[in-house]
C-alpha positions in Angstrom: -13.2 -0.2 35.8 -15.1 2.9 36.5 -18.8 2.5 37.2 -19.6 6.2 37.4 -17.8 9.0 35.8 -18.5 12.4 36.6 -22.2 12.8 35.1 -24.3 15.9 33.9 -28.0 16.2 34.7 -30.0 15.0 31.8 -32.3 17.9 32.3 -30.4 21.0 33.2 -27.0 20.1 32.1 -25.2 21.0 35.6 -22.6 18.5 37.5 -23.8 18.4 40.8 -21.6 17.1 44.0 -24.3 14.2 44.5 -26.2 12.9 41.3 -29.6 10.9 41.5 -30.1 8.0 38.9 -34.1 7.8 39.1 -37.2 7.0 37.2 -39.0 10.1 35.8 -42.6 11.1 35.4 -42.2 10.5 31.7 -41.1 7.0 32.2 -37.4 6.5 31.5 -34.5 6.8 33.9 -32.2 9.6 34.3 -29.2 11.0 35.9 -30.6 14.2 37.7 -29.4 16.8 40.2 -31.4 17.0 43.4 -33.4 20.4 42.1 -34.6 18.3 38.8 -35.3 15.1 40.8 -37.9 16.8 43.0 -39.4 18.4 39.9 -39.3 15.2 37.5 -38.7 12.3 39.4 -41.5 9.9 39.6 -41.0 9.0 43.5 -40.1 11.0 46.2 -37.8 8.3 48.1 -34.9 6.2 47.1 -34.9 2.6 46.7 -35.2 -0.5 44.4 -37.1 0.5 41.3 -37.4 4.0 42.7 -33.9 5.9 42.6 -30.3 6.0 44.1 -27.7 8.6 44.7 -24.0 8.5 44.1 -21.1 10.8 44.8 -20.8 12.5 41.2 -17.2 11.7 40.8 -15.1 8.7 39.1 -16.0 5.4 41.3 -18.1 7.5 43.4 -19.7 5.6 46.4 -23.4 5.0 46.2 -25.3 6.9 48.9 -28.9 5.8 49.3 -31.2 3.4 47.1 
């Protein structure tokens, strides 16, 4: 079962090599590239209830968070 298929940034639509699943300033969580995460992400660190990053490929490993 693939947990992560190649994702697009929910804000700008790009397909970055590393994608962040994080809480946004607007409230809901989103898939974000690093640039959009720095702009729209609620937190500036990774962790439980904040954000996590993944290699953006099928079954990509979790990197942080």
